[in-house]
C-alpha positions as semicolon CSV with decimal commas, in nm:
position;residue;x (nm);y (nm);z (nm)
1;M;12,632;25,668;17,563
2;T;12,781;25,919;17,804
3;R;12,534;26,083;18,035
4;R;12,789;26,187;18,298
5;I;12,548;26,405;18,490
6;L;12,279;26,586;18,359
7;A;12,028;26,355;18,256
8;R;12,022;26,322;18,633
9;F;11,925;26,687;18,673
10;A;11,652;26,653;18,418
11;C;11,472;26,431;18,672
12;A;11,572;26,667;18,896
13;A;12,130;26,076;21,652
14;S;12,077;25,724;21,575
15;F;11,986;25,500;21,288
16;L;11,651;25,358;21,398
17;A;11,681;25,031;21,209
18;A;11,998;24,821;21,186
19;C;12,157;24,881;20,847
20;S;12,231;24,514;20,807
21;S;11,872;24,407;20,865
22;P;11,620;24,567;20,628
23;D;11,254;24,482;20,690
24;T;11,196;24,116;20,605
25;S;10,816;24,132;20,613
26;P;10,643;24,067;20,277
27;G;10,530;24,348;20,053
28;P;10,674;24,692;19,983
29;P;10,764;24,933;20,263
30;P;10,505;25,197;20,351
31;S;10,485;25,488;20,109
32;A;10,446;25,738;20,392
33;P;10,677;25,720;20,695
34;S;10,501;25,657;21,023
35;R;10,760;25,825;21,247
36;V;11,024;26,094;21,226
37;L;11,393;26,002;21,209
38;T;11,640;26,171;21,442
39;V;11,993;26,196;21,306
40;E;12,323;26,368;21,367
41;G;12,632;26,400;21,147
42;R;12,721;26,629;20,859
43;I;12,615;26,627;20,495
44;V;12,773;26,792;20,192
45;L;12,562;26,863;19,885
46;A;12,554;27,054;19,558
47;G;12,324;27,343;19,639
48;D;12,073;27,502;19,405
49;D;12,300;27,808;19,394
50;G;12,576;27,608;19,220
51;E;12,802;27,592;19,527
52;I;12,900;27,305;19,755
53;H;12,741;27,335;20,100
54;M;12,800;27,158;20,431
55;L;12,513;27,106;20,674
56;S;12,531;26,994;21,037
57;L;12,221;26,792;21,121
58;Q;12,293;26,821;21,492
59;T;12,308;27,201;21,506
60;G;12,116;27,289;21,191
61;S;12,394;27,522;21,078
62;S;12,506;27,529;20,717
63;G;12,743;27,721;20,495
64;A;12,891;27,727;20,147
65;V;13,225;27,550;20,119
66;T;13,298;27,689;19,772
67;S;13,263;28,034;19,617
68;I;13,341;27,962;19,254
69;E;13,171;28,118;18,954
70;G;13,000;27,831;18,774
71;D;12,839;27,508;18,893
72;Q;12,991;27,256;19,134
73;F;12,864;26,898;19,174
74;D;12,934;26,553;19,321
75;P;13,079;26,643;19,664
76;D;13,220;26,389;19,908
77;G;13,355;26,477;20,252
78;H;13,623;26,316;20,468
79;H;13,701;26,484;20,800
80;R;13,796;26,844;20,711
81;L;13,834;26,788;20,337
82;V;13,575;26,793;20,058
83;V;13,631;26,673;19,703
84;F;13,394;26,782;19,430
85;R;13,340;26,818;19,055
86;D;13,414;27,165;18,923
87;S;13,205;27,254;18,616
88;R;13,284;27,624;18,596
89;S;13,343;27,595;18,219
90;G;13,013;27,414;18,167
91;V;12,898;27,059;18,229
92;N;13,117;26,810;18,043
93;V;13,350;27,092;17,935
94;D;13,679;27,027;18,113
95;D;13,518;26,909;18,438
96;E;13,788;26,866;18,703
97;I;13,814;26,713;19,052
98;Y;13,898;26,970;19,318
99;V;13,964;26,942;19,691
100;V;13,890;27,211;19,949
101;R;13,898;27,238;20,325
102;S;13,560;27,248;20,494
103;D;13,622;27,614;20,586
104;G;13,653;27,700;20,216
105;T;14,029;27,747;20,210
106;H;14,308;27,573;20,018
107;V;14,111;27,497;19,699
108;R;14,318;27,282;19,466
109;N;14,271;27,110;19,129
110;L;14,365;26,743;19,168
111;T;14,318;26,623;18,810
112;D;14,415;26,921;18,589
113;A;14,324;26,737;18,268
114;P;14,195;27,001;18,022
115;D;14,131;26,752;17,743
116;S;13,892;26,529;17,940
117;N;13,618;26,532;18,203
118;E;13,651;26,400;18,558
119;W;13,358;26,361;18,797
120;G;13,203;26,155;19,077
121;P;13,493;26,159;19,328
122;A;13,470;25,928;19,631
123;W;13,706;25,907;19,929
124;S;13,840;25,566;20,024
125;P;13,742;25,470;20,382
126;D;14,095;25,535;20,510
127;G;14,116;25,871;20,332
128;T;14,430;25,784;20,136
129;R;14,281;25,750;19,786
130;I;14,006;25,897;19,572
131;A;13,809;25,700;19,315
132;F;13,652;25,898;19,032
133;S;13,515;25,877;18,679
134;S;13,695;26,005;18,369
135;D;13,660;25,992;17,992
136;R;14,033;26,056;17,933
137;E;14,064;25,730;17,738
138;G;13,741;25,773;17,547
139;M;13,449;25,614;17,730
140;P;13,375;25,689;18,097
141;Q;13,566;25,455;18,329
142;V;13,656;25,434;18,698
143;Y;13,999;25,556;18,807
144;V;14,176;25,597;19,139
145;M;14,438;25,849;19,252
146;N;14,624;25,950;19,563
147;V;14,481;26,238;19,765
148;D;14,732;26,479;19,611
149;G;14,628;26,383;19,255
150;T;14,928;26,161;19,182
151;G;14,931;25,790;19,102
152;V;14,630;25,791;18,868
153;E;14,531;25,438;18,768
154;R;14,238;25,308;18,563
155;L;14,042;25,034;18,739
156;S;13,738;24,939;18,529
157;D;13,735;24,766;18,192
158;V;13,365;24,835;18,128
159;E;13,213;25,182;18,127
160;G;13,205;25,311;18,483
161;E;13,066;25,613;18,665
162;Y;13,001;25,725;19,024
163;P;13,221;25,479;19,216
164;A;13,151;25,395;19,581
165;W;13,396;25,218;19,814
166;S;13,289;24,932;20,038
167;P;13,338;25,012;20,409
168;D;13,648;24,791;20,431
169;G;13,798;24,943;20,116
170;T;13,830;24,611;19,934
171;R;13,555;24,660;19,673
172;I;13,409;24,938;19,463
173;A;13,054;24,959;19,333
174;F;12,972;25,176;19,033
175;E;12,717;25,228;18,761
176;S;12,781;25,124;18,402
177;Y;12,604;25,199;18,076
178;V;12,561;24,858;17,914
179;G;12,399;24,974;17,589
180;G;12,054;25,050;17,460
181;T;11,756;25,192;17,644
182;T;11,492;25,064;17,882
183;P;11,131;25,020;17,763
184;F;11,061;25,371;17,897
185;G;11,347;25,531;17,705
186;D;11,603;25,572;17,985
187;P;11,962;25,470;17,908
188;N;12,026;25,116;18,026
189;Y;12,256;25,140;18,328
190;D;12,337;24,858;18,571
191;V;12,513;24,846;18,908
192;F;12,849;24,670;18,900
193;I;13,103;24,582;19,167
194;M;13,473;24,503;19,138
195;D;13,767;24,448;19,367
196;A;13,955;24,765;19,461
197;D;14,232;24,672;19,217
198;G;13,984;24,656;18,926
199;S;13,956;24,278;18,908
200;N;13,644;24,060;18,931
201;E;13,393;24,296;18,770
202;Q;13,035;24,173;18,821
203;N;12,702;24,305;18,701
204;L;12,470;24,296;19,004
205;T;12,143;24,423;18,859
206;N;12,167;24,303;18,497
207;D;11,818;24,419;18,403
208;P;11,757;24,561;18,052
209;D;11,414;24,687;18,161
210;S;11,533;24,936;18,425
211;Y;11,787;25,207;18,490
212;D;11,994;25,107;18,796
213;G;12,274;25,332;18,919
214;Y;12,442;25,555;19,176
215;P;12,526;25,280;19,429
216;S;12,620;25,327;19,796
217;W;12,724;25,062;20,051
218;S;12,562;24,997;20,388
219;P;12,796;25,052;20,687
220;D;12,841;24,676;20,735
221;G;12,910;24,612;20,366
222;E;12,625;24,364;20,336
223;W;12,385;24,582;20,136
224;I;12,396;24,836;19,854
225;A;12,152;25,123;19,805
226;F;12,091;25,249;19,450
227;E;11,848;25,448;19,240
228;S;11,628;25,257;18,999
229;T;11,330;25,277;18,766
230;L;11,249;24,912;18,833
231;A;10,909;24,987;18,990
232;T;10,784;25,198;18,698
233;P;10,452;25,042;18,584
234;E;10,385;24,978;18,217
235;D;10,098;25,231;18,226
236;F;10,308;25,498;18,402
237;E;10,152;25,844;18,389
238;P;10,381;26,137;18,473
239;P;10,256;26,379;18,739
240;A;10,080;26,691;18,621
241;Y;10,369;26,916;18,721
242;D;10,622;26,720;18,512
243;R;10,465;26,589;18,194
244;E;10,807;26,529;18,037
245;R;10,892;26,256;18,288
246;I;10,923;25,914;18,123
247;S;10,977;25,690;18,428
248;D;10,986;25,687;18,807
249;F;11,303;25,671;19,015
250;D;11,301;25,518;19,363
251;I;11,568;25,432;19,618
252;W;11,626;25,058;19,640
253;V;11,849;24,835;19,850
254;M;11,985;24,491;19,763
255;R;12,232;24,252;19,913
256;A;12,592;24,302;19,804
257;D;12,564;23,999;19,575
258;G;12,268;24,155;19,390
259;T;11,995;23,945;19,550
260;D;11,689;24,048;19,749
261;P;11,618;24,391;19,594
262;R;11,372;24,602;19,793
263;N;11,205;24,932;19,711
264;V;11,263;25,173;20,000
265;T;11,073;25,480;19,880
266;A;10,800;25,334;19,652
267;N;10,644;25,664;19,544
268;L;10,521;25,718;19,188
269;E;10,454;26,088;19,244
270;T;10,812;26,196;19,315
271;L;11,166;26,121;19,198
272;E;11,402;25,982;19,462
273;K;11,770;25,981;19,360
274;F;12,135;26,001;19,469
275;P;12,145;25,775;19,780
276;D;12,435;25,777;20,026
277;W;12,437;25,539;20,325
278;S;12,597;25,576;20,667
279;S;12,526;25,466;21,022
280;E;12,294;25,768;21,045
281;G;12,073;25,648;20,760
282;V;12,031;25,677;20,384
283;V;12,035;26,034;20,258
284;Y;11,889;26,104;19,913
285;T;11,702;26,369;19,716
286;R;11,330;26,393;19,657
287;E;11,263;26,647;19,384
288;G;11,559;26,852;19,507
289;A;11,477;26,821;19,878
290;I;11,731;26,644;20,099
291;V;11,578;26,351;20,290
292;V;11,723;26,098;20,534
293;T;11,550;25,764;20,590
294;N;11,622;25,434;20,759
295;S;11,690;25,122;20,555
296;D;11,327;25,018;20,502
297;G;11,185;25,366;20,444
298;S;10,951;25,354;20,743
299;V;11,090;25,665;20,916
300;E;11,247;25,975;20,769
301;L;11,367;26,329;20,821
302;D;11,305;26,601;20,562
303;V;11,631;26,793;20,598
304;S;11,536;27,063;20,349
305;E;11,209;27,137;20,528
306;Q;11,401;27,202;20,849
307;S;11,707;27,377;20,703
308;G;11,572;27,553;20,394
309;L;11,865;27,408;20,198
310;F;11,791;27,232;19,868
311;G;12,014;27,067;19,610
312;Q;12,145;26,742;19,467
313;F;12,417;26,481;19,527
314;P;12,405;26,470;19,909
315;A;12,682;26,275;20,082
316;W;12,770;26,203;20,442
317;V;13,095;26,348;20,575
318;T;13,291;26,048;20,704
């Protein structure tokens, strides 16, 4: 099964707690934050207008990085450069990986593969390589290329989407469709990791009863954030405003070996998806609003409420 993106849309300062030390007290984290998070840094996201935007949390200023007819998704920023998925021809219709400067200039197609789809680009920590997903050999798999689009190499043997580099650049986490559906009808995805050369693939979540995907590493490399339906109760009732919803997505964290999973958001009323972790916190979406939280979910900042900017696929600019 190839979902590639837009089942996802159908669901559509300082870090106040050390990233390496999530709350060890028993029980789930509070469903409502008790304090407000203060953060700095920059975020790129796919805006509701179809363009890639960059937002400064320190100044509150924002602007469109792209001005392309058609939808753009999956941005990732490194210094003055932003890579993203160009879907101007339609989703899963010759999707390409582009790079652009943060001022909107020097837009360039890195993949230029008209017979396949490429998506989910992610900068390596040193900015010399880009991991991405492609179906050029049939099923979606994880590839890597140089920053100029040369040296393309397939890494994963299993299906692979939305790769994320470990902070030291030695490992890559990704999501993989392992076959079948969950009891709620979602496709059965798990979070995998592998070495940066594609060896030592491991299934970290390995749970046929939940959808687990879109991983992101903690700054110290000890934890991985991901989206999951694991907390969906058997008697789940969708909210009145979205009766088509079949399960609940939350943001979870687990140790990098797959142990000690913890529900960070724990909210059955809203969908929390697309986490990205940095020293500033975990940024994610809540029903299209951009939110930043600390690692146990106890404090947060509603970025969209303050900026008026909404969208999907938020990512920290490193």
